[in-house]
Steps between C-alpha positions, in 0.01 A plus 500: 500500500163572660408133470811402696416750771148362520618137513776562756264532802317187387830311476598618849167388644540150361854459635444636851325187641789288378752726671331475840703301752365173628358521851706364787382174653528465874555159656567371848692213657505334839865552589469281810416199282787581268749531787388166644547331162855619435760234576712612794235727650480302825781696667336831414154384615639368830693823558191709426293294743767537769528876438124549513478311828793689653379842391146417610624409847713814521207715388272343762761564768539859385125559506477355850780727624344808336165424664672450834678833468176672395332383818789548748695792349810373676840587355614138526202386294571769243863388472391138460261598221765707325751215522244252365422737213869534411544122520196449277626745237848345500357150466269618223789653305715187540208280397430705189862466393497124559171453316612711205819297472314168520234614251738639237568170315131411513396842370701454183322173418156629599531828311621317192207257517250784546650694208485191278139428594401863448664525159358168382149602604506861382514673838701819544457554875496236776437558871521280807148383582549509876657846503219633282239346732670616821538859376159508328681595180227339289133453567452226241723278289376268229603141587628469143769752595664253744841403364601283796454169317692624196783629719511167689547322166779739408677429832494125444 
């Protein structure tokens, strides 16, 4: 009985490394490249370009009106700035709805391709390269973690 009690800790020590979970592998993809490669993405890309141009123009107009009001402090300039802000927010909301609707069929194909590429290459987490760069989410990513080419193959 004492021998079993003495061997039990040794048996536990030898099995613990085998019970440890495998570490997660983090990969990234360039979603822009994937979107451009999906058949039928032209409508979405054109809509996004149009929306970005429209919202950019509205934002520039709004900024101009706010600056004008800041310098004149006239009630009419304030009303113009408030109206431009409301118009901008309404256009932004409408645009987001349109873009989400146009992107939905593409998202299914892209997400499926990313999931396939990740599973085939042993990755458990995948992030959008551009979002990670824009938000400074990661300081460094090994180029071997790029799954864009594998996802492109899965799309085609």
